[in-house]
C-alpha positions in Angstrom: 3.3 11.9 1.6 7.3 11.8 1.4 7.5 13.2 -2.2 4.4 15.9 -1.6 7.5 17.0 1.5 10.4 17.1 -0.9 9.0 18.0 -3.7 5.3 19.8 -3.4 1.5 18.8 -4.2 2.1 19.7 -7.6 4.1 17.2 -8.8 2.3 14.5 -6.8 -0.4 13.9 -9.7 2.6 12.5 -11.9 3.6 9.7 -8.8 -0.2 9.0 -8.3 -0.6 7.9 -12.2 2.7 6.2 -12.2 1.8 3.8 -9.0 -1.4 3.4 -10.1 -0.3 2.7 -13.4 2.2 0.5 -12.2 0.4 -1.8 -9.8 -2.8 -2.0 -12.1 -0.8 -3.0 -15.5 0.9 -5.9 -13.7 -1.8 -7.4 -11.8 -3.8 -7.5 -14.5 -0.7 -8.3 -17.5 0.2 -11.1 -14.5 -3.6 -12.4 -14.4 -4.1 -12.5 -18.1 -0.5 -14.5 -18.5 -1.6 -17.3 -16.1 -5.4 -17.1 -17.3 -5.2 -19.7 -19.5 -3.8 -22.5 -16.7 -7.1 -21.5 -14.7 -4.8 -19.4 -12.0 -5.8 -15.4 -13.7 -7.0 -14.3 -9.4 -3.2 -16.3 -8.1 -1.5 -14.2 -11.2 -3.1 -11.1 -10.2 -1.7 -11.4 -7.1 1.4 -12.0 -7.8 2.0 -9.4 -10.0 0.9 -7.4 -7.5 3.4 -9.1 -5.0 6.0 -8.4 -7.9 5.0 -4.8 -7.7 5.1 -4.4 -4.8 8.8 -5.3 -4.1 10.2 -3.8 -7.2 8.4 0.1 -5.9 10.1 -1.0 -2.5 13.1 -2.0 -3.6 14.1 -0.9 -6.9 17.1 -1.4 -8.9 17.6 1.6 -10.1 17.6 3.1 -6.6 19.8 0.5 -5.0 16.8 -1.0 -2.9 15.4 2.6 -1.5 12.2 3.1 -2.8 9.0 3.9 -1.5 6.9 2.0 2.0 3.8 0.9 -0.8 1.2 2.4 0.4 -0.2 3.8 -2.5 1.0 1.2 -4.9 -0.8 -1.0 -2.4 -4.3 0.6 -3.2 -4.4 -0.2 -6.7 -3.0 -3.8 -6.3 -6.2 -4.2 -4.1 -8.3 -2.4 -6.1 -7.3 -4.3 -9.3 -7.3 -7.1 -7.4 -10.7 -7.0 -5.2 -12.2 -3.5 -4.7 -13.4 -4.5 -1.4 -10.0 -4.6 0.3 -9.7 -1.9 -1.6 -12.5 -0.1 0.4 -11.4 -1.8 3.7 -8.5 -0.1 4.0 -9.1 3.3 2.3 -11.7 3.6 5.9 -9.4 1.7 8.0 -6.8 4.7 6.7 -9.0 7.7 7.3 -10.2 6.7 10.3 -7.2 6.8 11.8 -5.7 9.7 10.0 -8.4 12.5 10.9 -8.7 11.4 14.7 -5.0 11.6 15.0 -3.4 13.7 12.2 -0.8 10.8 11.8 -0.6 9.4 8.2 1.6 7.0 9.2 0.0 5.4 11.5 -3.1 5.1 9.0 -0.8 3.9 6.9 0.5 1.2 9.1 -3.2 0.2 10.2 -4.3 -0.1 6.2 -1.3 -2.0 5.6 -2.4 -5.1 8.4 -6.4 -4.1 7.4 -5.2 -4.8 3.5 -3.0 -8.2 5.2 -6.5 -9.4 6.8 -9.0 -8.6 4.1 -7.1 -10.8 1.8 -7.8 -13.3 4.8 -10.9 -12.3 5.0 -11.7 -12.2 1.1 -10.1 -14.7 0.0 -9.2 -18.0 2.8 -10.0 -20.1 0.1 -7.0 -19.4 -1.7 -3.8 -19.7 -0.4 -1.6 -18.0 -3.2 -3.7 -15.3 -3.3 -4.4 -14.7 0.4 -0.3 -15.6 0.9 1.0 -13.1 -1.2 -2.0 -10.4 0.7 -0.2 -11.0 3.8 3.4 -10.7 2.4 2.5 -7.6 0.8 0.6 -6.0 4.1 3.7 -7.7 6.1 5.8 -5.4 3.9 4.4 -2.5 4.2 4.1 -2.8 7.6 7.6 -3.8 8.1 8.7 -0.4 5.7 7.3 1.8 8.2 9.6 0.2 11.7 11.4 3.7 11.5 8.0 5.8 11.4 6.3 2.6 14.3 9.0 3.3 16.6 8.9 7.4 16.6 4.7 7.0 17.3 6.0 5.0 20.1 8.4 7.6 21.3 5.7 9.9 20.9 8.2 12.3 17.6 6.2 11.5 14.5 5.2 14.4 12.7 1.8 14.8 11.8 0.5 15.6 8.8 -1.9 18.3 8.4 -2.0 19.0 4.4 -1.8 23.3 5.5 -3.5 23.7 8.9 -2.1 24.4 12.2 -0.8 21.2 13.4 -3.5 19.9 15.9 -3.1 17.2 18.8 -5.8 14.6 19.4 
């Protein structure tokens, strides 16, 4: 959303492609590296956590990166499609009811962590990585959460007039 606001929709396709690619490749590569040790799921989760940290705190940008939502979606999709479906449902319901992308993103981040608890409760490493990633995405939205609580957060209607619930 921030990229679209600053650079337009046309270039957003490339950002989506890059975020998706780095998430999927990191999860799959780390899973393959640890698969010989019987730790493929753990490797995928660790790869996801690493790509999330790199996305949020990129070294080449002075540690100031994105909030991890799009990367998180593709991490979830790569590790467990059920979690991806859960977060997409939560995001779109929240967004369509309120027109707040940030609220949808925060709630999707919580659903991300909960999804890992529900579907991977038997694997502490995978579940822990999922909880950390979800918590990190919520943390990165702390200023959005403050604006939501104050009633000053911007709604995103993608070309429509701003609507109030």
